[in-house]
C-alpha positions in Angstrom: -36.8 1.9 4.4 -34.9 -0.1 7.0 -31.8 0.2 4.8 -32.2 3.9 4.7 -32.6 4.0 8.4 -29.2 1.9 8.9 -27.6 4.1 7.0 -28.7 7.1 8.6 -27.9 5.6 12.1 -24.2 4.9 10.9 -24.1 8.8 9.7 -25.0 9.9 12.9 -22.4 7.8 14.5 -19.8 9.0 12.1 -20.7 12.5 12.6 -19.6 11.9 16.3 -17.0 9.5 15.8 -15.2 10.1 12.4 -11.2 9.4 12.3 -9.1 12.4 11.8 -6.9 11.5 8.9 -4.5 14.0 6.8 -6.2 13.2 3.8 -9.8 13.3 5.0 -12.4 16.2 4.7 -14.5 15.4 8.1 -18.3 15.6 8.0 -18.2 18.9 9.5 -16.0 20.2 6.9 -18.1 18.7 4.3 -21.3 20.0 6.0 -19.7 23.6 6.0 -19.2 23.4 2.1 -15.6 22.2 2.0 -15.0 19.4 -0.6 -12.3 16.8 -0.6 -9.2 17.1 -2.9 -9.5 14.3 -5.3 -5.7 14.2 -5.2 -5.6 13.5 -1.8 -8.1 10.9 -2.0 -6.4 9.1 -4.9 -3.0 9.3 -3.2 -4.2 8.0 0.1 -6.4 5.1 -1.6 -3.3 4.0 -3.5 -0.8 4.1 -0.4 -3.4 2.3 1.6 -3.7 -0.7 -0.7 -2.7 -3.6 1.4 -1.0 -1.1 4.1 -2.4 0.1 7.3 -3.4 3.7 8.3 -0.5 4.0 10.6 2.0 3.0 7.9 0.6 5.5 5.5 0.3 8.7 7.5 3.9 9.7 7.4 4.3 8.9 3.7 0.9 10.8 2.7 2.2 14.0 4.6 5.7 13.9 3.0 4.4 13.2 -0.7 2.0 16.1 -0.4 4.7 18.2 1.0 7.1 17.6 -1.8 4.4 17.3 -4.6 1.2 19.4 -3.3 -0.4 18.9 -6.8 -1.0 16.0 -9.4 0.7 18.1 -11.5 4.1 18.4 -9.1 4.1 14.6 -8.9 3.8 14.1 -12.5 6.6 16.5 -13.2 8.9 14.8 -10.8 11.9 12.5 -11.9 10.8 8.6 -11.3 13.8 7.6 -9.1 12.9 10.3 -6.7 9.4 9.2 -6.4 10.6 5.8 -6.2 13.1 6.4 -3.3 10.4 8.3 -1.1 8.0 5.3 -1.7 10.6 3.0 -0.2 9.6 1.0 2.7 5.9 1.5 1.8 6.1 -1.9 -0.1 4.1 -3.1 -3.2 6.1 -1.0 -5.5 4.1 -1.6 -8.6 1.7 0.9 -6.8 4.5 3.6 -7.0 5.1 3.0 -10.8 1.4 3.2 -11.3 1.4 6.1 -9.3 3.4 8.2 -11.6 1.8 6.6 -14.7 -1.5 7.9 -13.5 -0.5 11.3 -12.4 1.1 11.9 -15.9 -2.4 10.7 -17.6 -4.1 12.9 -15.6 -2.1 16.0 -16.5 -1.7 15.1 -20.1 -5.2 13.9 -20.8 -7.5 15.3 -18.4 -5.7 18.7 -17.8 -4.9 17.9 -14.1 -8.6 17.2 -13.0 -9.5 13.6 -12.0 -12.6 12.1 -13.8 -15.5 12.4 -11.5 -17.0 8.9 -12.3 -16.2 5.5 -11.6 -16.1 4.6 -15.3 -13.8 7.4 -15.9 -11.5 6.7 -13.1 -11.3 3.0 -14.0 -9.4 4.3 -17.4 -6.6 5.6 -15.5 -3.3 3.4 -15.0 -3.4 1.6 -11.6 -6.9 2.4 -10.8 -9.0 -0.7 -10.1 -12.8 -1.3 -9.3 -12.2 -0.7 -5.6 -10.1 2.2 -5.9 -12.5 4.0 -8.6 -15.4 3.4 -6.2 -13.7 4.9 -3.3 -12.5 8.1 -5.3 -16.0 8.4 -6.9 -17.7 8.1 -3.7 -15.2 10.2 -1.2 -14.1 12.7 -3.5 -17.1 13.3 -5.9 -20.0 12.0 -3.6 -21.1 9.3 -6.1 -23.0 6.6 -4.7 -20.7 3.8 -5.4 -20.4 1.0 -3.5 -16.9 0.9 -1.7 -15.9 -2.7 -0.2 -12.7 -3.2 1.3 -11.9 -5.7 4.2 -13.4 -3.7 6.8 -16.7 -3.4 4.9 -16.6 -7.2 4.2 -16.2 -8.1 7.8 -19.1 -5.5 8.7 -21.5 -7.0 6.0 -20.4 -10.7 7.2 -21.6 -10.1 10.8 -24.4 -7.5 10.1 -26.2 -10.3 7.9 -24.6 -13.6 9.7 -23.0 -14.7 6.4 -21.1 -17.9 6.9 -19.7 -18.5 3.4 -16.0 -18.2 3.5 -13.9 -15.3 1.6 -13.0 -15.1 -1.1 -16.1 -16.9 -2.4 -18.4 -14.6 -0.2 -17.1 -11.3 -2.0 -20.4 -11.2 -4.6 -22.8 -11.5 -1.8 -21.2 -9.2 0.6 -20.9 -6.7 -2.1 -24.6 -7.0 -2.8 -25.5 -6.5 0.7 -23.2 -3.5 0.8 -24.7 -2.0 -2.3 -28.3 -2.4 -0.7 -27.3 0.0 2.3 -25.2 2.6 0.1 -27.5 5.5 0.5 -27.9 8.5 -2.3 -27.5 11.3 0.2 -24.0 11.6 1.8 -22.5 8.5 0.1 -18.8 9.8 0.5 -19.3 10.0 4.3 -21.0 6.7 4.4 -18.3 4.9 2.5 -16.0 6.2 5.1 -18.3 5.5 7.9 -18.5 2.0 7.3 -14.8 1.5 7.3 -14.4 3.3 10.3 -16.9 1.0 11.9 -14.9 -2.1 10.9 -11.6 -0.3 11.9 -12.6 0.7 15.3 -15.8 -1.0 16.5 -16.3 -4.1 14.2 -12.7 -5.3 14.6 -11.3 -8.6 13.7 -10.9 -9.6 17.4 -13.2 -8.7 20.2 -15.6 -6.6 18.3 -17.1 -3.8 20.8 -20.7 -5.0 20.0 -22.1 -2.9 23.0 -21.4 0.3 21.4 -22.1 -0.4 18.0 -24.8 1.8 15.9 -25.8 -1.4 14.2 -26.1 -3.7 17.3 -29.7 -3.9 16.9 -30.1 -4.9 13.4 -26.8 -7.2 13.6 -27.6 -10.9 12.9 -24.5 -12.2 13.9 -24.4 -10.5 17.3 -27.9 -11.9 17.9 -26.7 -15.3 17.1 -23.6 -15.0 18.9 -21.2 -15.7 15.9 -19.7 -12.0 15.4 -16.3 -12.9 16.6 -15.8 -15.9 14.1 -17.1 -13.9 11.1 -16.0 -13.3 8.2 -14.7 -17.0 7.8 -12.0 -17.5 5.5 -10.7 -20.3 3.1 -7.2 -21.4 4.7 -4.3 -20.0 2.9 -1.7 -22.3 1.4 1.9 -22.0 3.2 4.0 -19.6 1.8 7.1 -20.9 0.1 10.7 -20.1 0.6 12.8 -18.6 -2.0 16.7 -18.2 -1.9 19.0 -15.6 -3.4 22.3 -13.5 -3.0 22.7 -9.9 -2.7 26.1 -8.4 -3.4 27.0 -5.4 -1.3 30.1 -3.6 -2.3 31.7 -0.5 -1.8 34.7 1.3 -3.6 37.6 2.7 -1.7 36.4 6.4 -2.0 33.1 5.1 -0.2 30.9 5.0 -3.5 28.3 2.0 -3.3 27.6 -0.6 -6.1 24.1 -0.4 -6.6 21.2 -1.0 -9.7 18.0 0.0 -10.4 15.7 -3.0 -10.8 14.1 -3.8 -14.2 10.6 -2.0 -14.3 8.7 -5.3 -14.2 8.4 -7.6 -11.4 8.8 -7.2 -7.4 10.7 -4.1 -6.5 10.4 -3.1 -10.0 12.1 0.3 -10.8 13.6 0.4 -6.8 17.1 1.0 -6.2 19.0 -2.3 -4.8 21.9 -4.3 -4.7 23.0 -6.6 -7.7 22.1 -10.1 -6.9 20.9 -13.4 -8.2 17.4 -14.2 -9.2 15.1 -15.5 -6.3 14.2 -19.2 -6.4 13.1 -22.2 -4.3 16.7 -23.4 -4.8 19.5 -21.1 -5.2 19.9 -20.2 -8.9 23.3 -20.1 -10.7 24.6 -16.6 -10.8 27.8 -14.4 -11.0 28.7 -11.8 -9.1 28.5 -8.1 -10.7 32.1 -7.4 -10.7 35.5 -9.4 -10.0 36.1 -9.2 -6.3 37.2 -11.0 -3.3 33.8 -11.6 -2.2 33.3 -12.6 1.3 30.1 -14.4 2.7 28.7 -12.4 5.5 27.1 -15.4 7.3 24.0 -13.7 7.5 20.6 -13.4 5.8 18.2 -10.6 5.1 14.7 -12.1 5.4 11.7 -10.6 4.3 8.0 -11.9 3.7 6.3 -10.8 0.3 2.6 -11.5 -0.5 3.2 -14.9 -1.9 6.6 -16.2 -0.4 9.4 -15.7 2.1 12.7 -14.5 0.8 16.2 -15.1 2.3 19.0 -13.2 0.9 22.5 -14.4 1.5 24.8 -11.3 1.7 28.2 -11.2 0.2 30.6 -8.3 0.6 33.5 -6.7 -1.1 35.8 -3.8 -1.1 36.6 -2.5 -4.6 39.5 -0.6 -5.7 38.9 2.7 -7.9 39.4 0.9 -11.1 36.8 -1.5 -10.7 34.6 -2.1 -13.8 31.3 -3.8 -12.9 29.2 -5.8 -15.4 26.0 -4.9 -13.5 25.1 -1.8 -11.5 26.8 1.5 -11.0 28.6 3.4 -8.3 26.5 6.0 -6.2 28.7 8.5 -4.3 28.4 8.2 -0.4 27.2 11.8 -0.7 24.2 11.1 -2.5 23.2 7.4 -1.4 20.3 7.8 1.0 19.5 4.0 2.7 16.1 5.2 3.0 15.5 4.9 -0.8 16.1 1.5 -0.5 13.1 -1.0 -0.4 12.9 -2.9 2.8 14.6 -6.0 2.2 17.5 -4.2 0.5 17.7 -1.8 3.4 17.8 -4.9 5.7 21.0 -6.2 3.6 22.4 -2.9 3.9 21.7 -2.8 7.9 23.7 -6.3 8.0 26.6 -5.2 5.6 27.3 -1.7 6.7 29.7 -2.6 9.6 32.2 -3.9 7.0 32.8 -0.6 5.5 32.6 1.8 8.4 36.1 3.2 7.9 35.0 4.4 4.5 32.5 6.8 5.9 
């Protein structure tokens, strides 16, 4: 009964304080019979993986404007979708997004499976995403545990085991609280609680709907939870990006291999990335000049420093890698962030060609 009462307290708080998001069906709309669009829930959950709500809002709005249904997304060319995803990061998500959309259309008639088990069979849908879609879109009583929920559970139960070792216990605690009634609203309520009240720093315990049963608040340990195993320092990798423009204004670009970082994205030809600068050759014979600046970017597991080489190419240039993209069709926004950084540094060398 205690767990049921706690869930009811949280849902009562959520009914008054739910965050408004473009992909969310709020508690009032749900109560009036409006059901969430599974396509919107799936798209938002994929975009939100390791990405903030603030960063995702505009991307979600643009995607749903361009492709209002999963069928429309599935029918789009890969390059267009990858270009619109540029800047959001973790580009394997975009490749899996297209794969999943096409499977939903080809194998499920354009309808998402409504169970966690069925959703897990879709490309790019892991345990968390499957549980979130099943719960939020279809009101299944699945256990949805993201970083916000882990923090709330660690504090609610004063659990000091560091992450990631604490994940099984935190998931078990979350499962015990997940109600049969309104599980979709409840899943979003716990995430909202972590995002707005039970924040990483300076949690607002005084206005928390779970302040009474919170063991960490009583013990005075809430600000230090959850504990985490220290991460190893990220290594630095080096590489070279070759930014070239033909005398008619066309840019020399390539589509990166599907596998690996930035897979399937547009970018500048260049070297591999390694802790010592690897041996490499330019994509075309030219008078390459070292720009003397680096495009620096941090990925999940390493920092990258890309030296930039620039060259102007004649009309007859015949590159061994990449292809020329006319200036009229080149959109810098289609580049992933690190490649856009290289472009921003190099573009001043070619302004008279615009």
